[in-house]
C-alpha positions in Angstrom: 1.4 -13.2 -15.8 2.2 -13.3 -12.1 3.0 -9.5 -12.2 -0.3 -8.9 -13.9 -2.2 -11.0 -11.4 -0.6 -9.1 -8.5 -1.7 -5.8 -10.2 -5.2 -7.2 -10.5 -5.3 -7.9 -6.8 -4.1 -4.5 -5.9 -6.5 -2.8 -8.3 -9.4 -4.8 -6.9 -8.4 -3.6 -3.4 -8.3 0.0 -4.7 -11.8 -0.4 -6.3 -13.1 -1.8 -3.0 -11.7 1.1 -1.1 -13.1 3.7 -3.6 -16.5 2.0 -3.3 -16.4 2.2 0.5 -15.3 5.8 0.4 -18.1 6.7 -2.1 -20.8 5.1 0.0 -19.6 6.9 3.1 -19.3 10.4 1.6 -22.1 13.0 1.7 -20.4 15.7 -0.4 -21.6 15.5 -4.0 -18.3 16.8 -5.5 -16.3 14.2 -3.5 -18.7 11.5 -4.5 -18.4 12.5 -8.2 -14.6 12.4 -8.0 -14.6 9.0 -6.3 -17.1 7.7 -8.9 -14.8 8.9 -11.7 -11.7 7.3 -10.0 -13.6 4.1 -9.5 -14.7 4.0 -13.2 -11.1 4.5 -14.4 -10.0 1.7 -12.0 -12.7 -0.6 -13.3 -11.6 0.1 -16.9 -8.0 -0.7 -16.0 -9.2 -3.9 -14.2 -10.9 -5.0 -17.4 -7.8 -4.3 -19.4 -5.6 -6.2 -17.0 -8.0 -9.2 -17.0 -7.7 -9.3 -20.7 -3.9 -9.2 -20.5 -3.9 -12.0 -17.9 -6.1 -14.2 -20.1 -3.7 -13.5 -23.0 -0.7 -14.3 -20.9 -2.2 -17.6 -19.8 -3.1 -18.5 -23.4 0.4 -17.7 -24.6 1.9 -19.8 -21.8 -0.4 -22.7 -22.5 0.5 -22.5 -26.2 4.3 -22.4 -25.4 3.9 -25.4 -23.1 2.1 -27.3 -25.8 4.7 -26.4 -28.4 7.5 -27.5 -26.0 5.7 -30.8 -25.3 5.4 -31.5 -29.0 9.0 -30.7 -29.5 9.9 -33.2 -26.7 11.2 -30.6 -24.2 11.1 -32.1 -20.7 8.1 -30.7 -18.7 10.2 -29.0 -15.9 12.5 -27.3 -18.3 10.2 -24.3 -18.9 9.9 -23.4 -15.3 
């Protein structure tokens, strides 16, 4: 999950950079390329957010199973 969250941060930074580049370009072909790159990055961001949510749910479920089984709280870390 930590790896996915790091990727989310990096991807958000990339999207921010692409957005800034898009706004500052006058050339229509460059703007079109930047818009396409930004759209791909936004799709990847959505995919990663879904994965992070799934990771968190799985971790929460594992913690709950361990608690029910009597595993000490710090053991899973």
